[in-house]
N, C-alpha and C positions, 0 to 999 in steps of 0.2 A: 139748872144746871145739874141738879138732880134728878127732873124728871128725863133729860141726856144719859146722864151715868145709867139711870134703873134700866132705860131701853135697850142702851148699849150692852148692860150686863147680862139680863135675857136673852139678846140674840143671840151671844156669843154663849152663853147656857144650853139654847137649842143646838147651837152648832155640836157644842162637846154633848148633848143628850142622845144627838142622833147617830152618834159613834159607840155614846154607852149600851143604846139600846140593842146595839147589833152583837157588841161584846158579850153583852148578858144571853142573848138568845143563844148564841150559840153555844155560854157555857152551862145552859140549862137542857140545850138540845143532845149535845156531846160528849158535857163535863171537862170541856178543854178553853184553857184561854189563849186569845188569838192572837199573838204578840204583832203580828202584821197587818193589824185593823189599821193604823195609822197610816201606814203608805198605802193602804187601799182608801184610805179616805184622799190622801195625796194623788191618787191613782182619777178617783174621779174629777178633780179639777182639771188635771191634764186631758184626760177624753172631752170633757165637756167643752175644753179651748180648742181642741182640735175640731171638734162640730162646730164649732160657733166660726171661728178665723181660716181653716182650713177646708172645710166641708161646705161651710159658708148656710150654715141652717137658720132660719128662725126661732126664737126662743121655744116655740111648742114643738118645734120639729130637734131641738136640741133635748128638750126634756124629755120626748117620746124616744127619742135612738138612743140616749144618754138612758132608761131604765132597760132598754134591750141589754145592750153593752154590757150595764152592772150586771143584770141577772145571769149573763152568759160568763163573765168573769167569776161569778159567785160559786156556777158550776164548773167549772175550771179548777177555781181554788179547793173545792170541795173531793175533785177526785183525783188532784195531785199532791194534797195535803195530807188530806182527812183519809179518803177510803183506803188506799193502800195499805195506810199503817194501823187501820182500826182495829185490829185483834193485834197487834205487838204486845209481847209480857209485860214491856216496860212501857209502865203508861206514860213515862215521860216522852217517848219518841214523837208524838203528835205534835209538842209545846214545841220539841227543838224542832222538830219542820217548819212551824208559820215562824221561829228566830230566821230561818234559812229563807223563808219564804220572804222574809221582807226587805232582807238586801239582794234577793235576787230581784223583786220590784223594783228598788230602788234603781237598780242596775240599768234594768230593761228602761225603764223610764229616762234617764239619763242617756243610755243608748239609740232612743227614738226622736228623744226632744231637745238633747243637749243638754247641759248645766247651766245655762244663761236662764237667770228669773222673766219668767211671759207674766205680760200682764194681760187683765183682763177687765171691760166696761162692766158698771152694775148692770145686773139682767133689769133692774127697775129702775130707770136713771132719774134725776133728780131731788131735790131737799126741802124738805118739810120744816116749816118753823112750830115750835110747839111753847108758846110763852117764848121767852128769850132765849131761846134754845134752834138752834137747826142741824136738823138730823134726814141722813140720807135714806132716799125710801127701800132701801137695801137693807137696811137692818129690819125694817117694817115687815120687809118681804119676806125673810128671814123667820121672824116671831109665828108671820101666818102660816106660812108653808111648813114650818117645824111642828106647830099646833096640829095642822092638818094630817102629817102624817104620823104625830102621835095616838090621834084620836081612830086611824085608818087602822091604825097595828094592834089599838085595842080593839077594835069590833071584828078586824079579823080571828083574833086569839079568844075572845069570849063570844062572838055570835056568829062566827060560821061555823059549818062541819068541818073545813079544813084545817082551822083551826084547833078544832077539838082533837083531831088526828094531831097536830103537831104536837100540843099539850100532852095528849097518852103516851106519845113516843118520848118526851122528854123525862116524864114522871117515871116510866118503868118500860122500858123498851122491849124488856124478853114479854113480858104479862101483853103488849101491843103485838108482838110477832104473833103471839097465840091467837087470839082472835081475827087475826088476818089481816092487822095495818099494815100496809105497808112502808115499815118504817123507815127505808134506804130513801122510800120518794119525800118522804115528811123533811128529814136530815137535809136532802136537795132543795127543797124550798125553806128552810130555816135559812141556809148558805146563803140563796138567792137573795131573799129578803134581807138579811145581815147584810151584807155588801152593799143591796140599792139604798139601803138608809143611809150608808157612811160614803157611798158615790154622790148620792144628793148634796149630800153636808159638805163634799170637798166643793162641788157647783156653786152652791150658795155660797161658801168662803170665797172663794177664789176672787172676787171682787175686792174683798177688802184687804187680800194679803197677795203678795206677790205667787204666781205660780211656780211653785219650785219644790224640791227636796226636801226643804225644809218644815213644809205643812205639814208633813205626819211626825210633827213634835209634838202639834195638838191634840196628840192621843194620851199624853201625860194629863192634861186636864180631865179626859172622858175618864179615865183610870181613877183619878182622885175623887171626882165626882160621883163614882161607883163606889169607892170607900165610906165617902163623908153619908151616902144614902143607905147604904147597907148591902153588901156583897150577894148579890143572886136575888135581887128584888130591882123587876123595872120599873115600877114607880119609884123607889128609891133612888133608881140612877136618876131619874128624870129631876127630880128634887133635886136629889146632891149636886148635880151639871150645872142647875139653874143659880144653886147658891152660890157655884165654883166662879161660875161669869158674872155673879154681882159684886161679889168678892172683888174679885180682880176689876171691876171697874172702878168700883170706890175707893181701891185701894189707893188710886192717883189723887186723891184729896190728901193723903199722907207721903206719899214718893210713889215717883213714876218708875226709877229705875230696879226698885224690890217688889214690884208689886207681885211678882210670881213665887218672893219667897215669904210674903203675908198669905198668899191663897194657900201654902204647904203649912205655914206655921199656923194657921187658923185650922187646918186638918189635923193635923197633931193634938192641937189641943183638945177638940169634938173626941178623937179617937183614945183618947187619956179617959175623957168622961165616959164616952159610950162605945166600947171600943169594937161592937157589930156595927156601928153605924146606924145614922136616922130609923132606917125600915131593914133592919137586918134580918136575917132569915137565914137560918141551916141548908145548904146547898149538897143534897144526897149524892151518893159514888154511884156514878153511872155504869151499866154492866158493859 
């Protein structure tokens, strides 16, 4: 039982972490908290459902075409919600635009696919037996893909030239412009990577939940993981989200109806003891 709860908790934490990493990347790049991230996660589930059941692509085709769609959505989102408002004297303008985008995306999905929840079969069908527990391969698939994506993001930002450019833009955009770094391209890449992570998360989550507008509510757990791990830290966001997933999973031992209450109660207790979170770091103000 405990093994099953642990694997389930880690896999759910991976889903929250994919959203959280995308959120932190945007915060580091442009200093904006994207309140539409949950709806973009939900959009990823709908896009992959369309590619699977309406376009009838195989799994590898859904993965490739989905990545292209997510990257395009990231570019469109950046040029509509951030770029035209980046020089606004009122810094809250971009944040307000993400709130409006959240509503717009939800209504657009309702217009295209309707309001009736849709079902998606597991990407990797089948069940594995671990001791006395039976666990869907989908949970293990989420852990493997989530871990691979996190390793890929680390290598991209820490070991590649493009990653160094994106980090330079995030740390000091004015200085990056002075040395000739195309900061606009770096920010665009950040948005495309961020939304691709959320879109993949939506695809992985779709078989576990109904594909519906309520999928966007999972962003609340991603926000909780970011706060628990320490706002501004990618490592903290990953650790915090996995802890949130484990707390949520093991809380059913006490109660199934109030597991969300237990999650946020633990979050409050941790913040009372350590207000900056586990790996908290100060976020510099962006130019």
